[in-house]
Structure formats: C-alpha cells, structure tokens
N, C-alpha and C positions, 0 to 999 in steps of 0.2 A: 387103253388107247395109247398107242406108241407115237413118239416123236422121233423122226428119222432124218438123218443128215447124210447126204452123199457128196463126196469130195473128189476132185481131180486136181491136177497140177495148176491149171489156170482158172477153173471154175466156169468154163464156157461150154464147149461142145460135149466133151466126154461126160461131165457131171450131169448135163441135161439129159443125155441118153441113158445114163445110169438111173436118173430120177424116173424116166419113163418105164424102164425095166422094173424098178421098185414098185411103181404103181400097179403093174401087171401082177407082180408077186403078191403084194398085200391083198389085191382083189381076189386072186385065185385061192389064197389061204383064208380069206374072210377076216382079215385083221383090220381093226379100226385104227385109223391114223389121225392124230391130232394135228401134227405139223410134219410136212415133208419139204425139206429145203435142199437145194444144191448150191455149191459154192467152191471156191478155191481151197487148196490145202491150208494156206495161211489163215484164211477166215475160219475154216473148219476147226483148226487147232485151237483158236481162241474161243470158239463158241461151242465146242463139243459137249461140255458138261450140261448144256441146256437140252440135250437130246438123250434118248434111251439107247439108240443104235446109230452107229456111224459106219457107212460103207465107204471103202476107198480101195485103190489098187493095192495089191499085196505088198509091193515094195515100199509103200509109204506108211504101213501100219505102225511103225516105231515112232512116228511123229505124234501119236496120240497116247503115249505112255503116261502122261500127266492127267489124262481124263479118267479119273477114278469113278467107278460106278457106271461107266458107259460100256456097252458092248461094242467093241470095235471089230469089224469084220472085214478082213482083207480078201479081195477077189483077184484071182488069176486072170479071168476073162470078165471084164466089167460089163460086158453086154449079155452075159449068159444068165438067162432067167433061171435055168436049172441049178446052176452053181449058187446063185444068190438065195434061192429057195432052200436048197440043201444046207447051206451054211447058216442061214437064219434059223432054221429048225434045230440045228445042232448047237446053237450058241447059248441056249439056256434062257433066252428072252421069253417071258410069258407072252404067248401069242393070242390070248383071248381077251 
C-alpha cells in the first residue's frame, strides 16, 4: 500500500488536478493507496518523509533532496496520465 503526495507551487489548483490524475493512474495499475494528499511545495517539503512517493513539477524536484527513502518523481506535464504512469513504473517503487 502506497502513500502518495502531490505538490505544486501553491497547493491549490494544479496539485488538485495532479491528485485526480494520480487517482486514475493508481486505479489503472491496480495499486492500493493508503494516503493520497495534495499540498503546496512548502508543506510537501516538510512532510515528504511520511510518504512513499512524491509527484511534483520537474523544475521543483531539487526541493526534495533531503527526503531520504522517498521516491520523488518530477513531471514535465503534470496533467499527463501517460507520463505519470510511465515514470511511476520506472521509479522502482513496489507497485503491488
């Protein structure tokens, strides 16, 4: 069971849409999710270690370098279900 965090600059619109995309991805891959939370980058940076996976825009990935043991996945197109699915599969996160 994965705990997933999605972050954007302000934690309002974009992260909510990323959360909805994440819900579609985990459903299509049959992944069990314990917690799925969206927030701002500042909140995400401080709480990232409570999650298995963090999705954020590609240009903000360096903000999570302190999050040891967390799979941080940067997205070029944060609304792309295909990109999110591809990068999640390639991340090495156990998906079962």
